[in-house]
LUMMI-426095 format. One record per residue: residue in three letters; x, y, z of N, C-alpha, C in turn. Coordinates in steps of 0.05 Angstrom, whole numbers, plus 5000, padded with zeros to 4 digits. Atoms other than C-alpha are relative to their C-alpha. Example, Ala and Ser with C-alpha at 12.3 -4.5 7.8 and 13.67 -1.06 7.14 Angstrom:
2
ala501849765000524649105156501850245000;ser498449764999527349795143498550225014;
//
This chain:
178
met502050174987778352983296501549795016;thr498650194983780352543353499149724993;trp500650285005780351793351497249945011;phe502550054987774451783399497750094984;lys502249905016769952223357499749844974;lys500150155025771751833295498749735003;his500950274996769951163325497649975019;ile502250014981764351343373497449884988;lys502450105012758751193324500149704997;lys499750295002761450493310499749875027;phe500050104973762350383384497149995011;leu502749994990755250593401498249804985;ile501550195015752350163345500649725011;ala499250264989756349563371498749955027;ile501250034973753849683442497049954997;gly502950045004746649743417499449734990;leu500550275011747149103377500549795021;leu499550184979750148753436497649985019;gly502449994983744248973478497649854988;val502250135014739348733426500549705000;ala499450295001742948063420499649875027;leu500450114973742947963496497050005007;ala502949984993735548163500498349794985;gly501650195014733347643450501149944972;gly498750065025737747673389498750144976;ile500949895026737147933319499549764982;glu500650225017733747453272500950074972;met498949955026737647413207498049954978;leu502050075020732547063164497449925015;pro502450064985725447063191499049724993;glu501050265004722246383199497550004982;asn502449985016715746613168500750104972;gln499649895027714846853096501350275002;pro498749734999719547443084498050214990;pro501949795009715848103076500750114972;tyr499149895026719648233011500149774980;glu499950195022719347872944502850034987;tyr497350005012726247682918499949864973;gln499950125027727847512846501449735002;lys498950274999729146772837500149894971;val499850135026731246352778497949775001;val502150205002725045952760500449864974;trp499350145024727045422711499849705005;thr500150294999725344702699501949894979;arg497950105018731444352670498749804981;pro501150195020729544002605501249725004;thr499050274997730243252603500549864974;thr499550125026730243102529501450194982;asp498649835019734343362471498150194986;ala502049835013728043632438499250235018;asn500749784981726244022501502450195003;trp497649824998733444282506500250184975;ala499849855025733244492433498250255001;glu501849774997727344952451500950185023;asp499249854976729945162520502250204994;val497749825005736445462493499250254985;lys501049765015732345942451499350235019;ala500749794980730546312516502350215002;glu497749824999737546612513501050054971;gln499449975029737646632436502749874993;leu497550155007743346132434499849874973;asn500450125026740345832372500950174976;ile499149825021742346442331502950085002;arg497249934996749446482356501849814983;leu498050165015755346252315501649845020;asp498550184982759745702344502250155015;phe497949864985765446182361498850185021;gln501349844980760546632397499249845025;leu500750174978757946062439502549945017;gln497550064986765145882457500950245017;gln499249754986766746602476498250055024;met501949964979760446662517500549815023;lys499550214980761946012553502550075017;glu497549944987769146212569499750245018;asn500449764984767146902593498349955025;leu501750064977761546642638501449825020;glu498650184981765846082667502150165015;asp498049844987771346582682498650185021;lys501449814982766447082713498849855024;ile501350144978762746562754502149915021;leu497950094982769246302784501450245014;arg498549774990772646982793498350185017;val501649804986766747402816497649875015;gln502550094988760147042828500349785021;lys499750224981762546412864500850115027;pro499349894973765946812920497650155012;leu502349864989759747252927497849815009;tyr502150204993755046652927500849865025;asp499150144976759346292978499750185025;lys500349824977759446913022497150025008;ala502849974994751946983017498849755013;thr501250244990750346253030501549885024;leu498450124978756046043077500550205023;tyr499249804980757646703113498250244999;pro501849765002751447153113500650205022;asp499349804979753947463178502250194991;ala498049815011759747763139498750234986;ile501549795014754748143097498750185021;lys501449864978750948333160502050195014;tyr497949834986757448593192500750244983;glu499449775017758849033131497950225004;tyr502149814996752149363140500050135028;ile499849894972753049443215502250215000;gln497749815001759749783200499150264987;gln501049765013755850273156497950145017;gly501949874982751150423213497149924998;leu502850095003744950053192499149855025;ile501150144977740349813247497349874991;glu502550145007734049383248497750204997;pro500550235017729349313212501450024972;glu498749965026733249603152502449814997;leu497750185002739249173169499249734989;thr500950275009735548513159499150024971;lys501049965027732248783096502350014980;gln497749965018738848993064501649744998;val498550255001742348343083498549794983;asn501550195016736747923055500050074970;glu499949915028736648332991502649934987;arg497350065011744148242981500349704997;ile499850295003743747492994498449914976;ala501750075022737947432945501350084973;gln498749915024741747842893502349824992;tyr497750175006748147432898499149734991;thr501050275007744246782896498850004972;phe501349995026740146992836502150034978;glu498049965021746247242796501649744996;tyr498450245003750146602810498349784986;glu501750215012744346142793499450064971;lys500549935028742846532729502449954982;met497650065016750046482706500449704997;ala499750295002750245742722498049894980;gln502050085020743845652682500950064972;ser499149925026746746032623502349824990;ile497850185007753045612624499049724992;glu501250265006748944972625498650014973;arg501449985025744745212567502050024977;ile497949975021750945412526501349734995;asn498850265003754144742539498249804986;lys501950185013747844382518499750074970;glu500349925028747244792454502549914984;ile497650095013754544642437499849694995;asp500250295001753243902451497949914978;leu502150075020746843882409501050044972;arg498949945026750444192350502149794993;lys497850195005756543742357499049734993;asn501150275004752343112359497949994977;gly501949995022747943332300497149985008;lys502850024990741643362342498350244991;val501449765009739944062317501450124976;glu498949855023740944452253499250295003;arg500649714994741645192267500750194977;thr499249835023743745452198498050224995;asn502049805006737145802184499750215023;asp500149824978736846092254502350205000;ile497649835000743946352249499950214978;leu500149825023742946652180497850215004;ser502049804996736747022205500950235018;ala498949794982740947412255501750204983;lys498549805014744148062232502850025012;pro497349984990751748062238500750285008;ser499349734990754548642278503050054999;thr497149965001762048532271501049874974;glu498850115024766648372213500449705003;lys499550294995768347692244497449854996;glu502550145004760947512246499249994970;lys500550005029760147712173501649794986;ile498250205013766047272153499049725007;glu500950264992763446682193497349934987;ile502550055013756446752164500449944970;asn499450065028759346772093501249724997;lys498950275000763346142109497849795003;leu502250184996757045802134498349984975;lys501650005025753246002071501449834979;lys498550165020758745712027499949705007;leu500050274990759045082069497349864994;lys502750115004751544972063499050044971;gly500849965028751345181989497850204997;leu502149795001747045792001500950254987;
//
């Protein structure tokens, strides 16, 4: 296959997009309501310790052992910095980079805008969800450390799935005299 045949499709797409841009441009994000519904993190951040004590239950943090909370926190913090932050930055700061990837794949309007918007929404949702989870974990750790919540009964109601969990639950039972 010659170089020309290999690259002709990309060339024709680029010429077509140039024509569209010169004729009036491609609108990245429509000004009106988008025709698609994207998943969003809908969450009202609690303001009191009592509200936080209930909010963390949404992710079942109240039944986690202390070492599990710490592992979850470390894993999420690592992943958000290593994976999600770059994706979120790309989506929010450089959406044209995402658009360019799809143009390279041969996508054209209206599918191009749809795919770009979906990817931006996906990256944004995943980043915001991870940030929310980290905040909840941090608050649960803080509530326990400061004696604002007592989670022994919640933790004991969970079924241990690993040997380490069984050992930690037995330690907790002995500590609480159960």
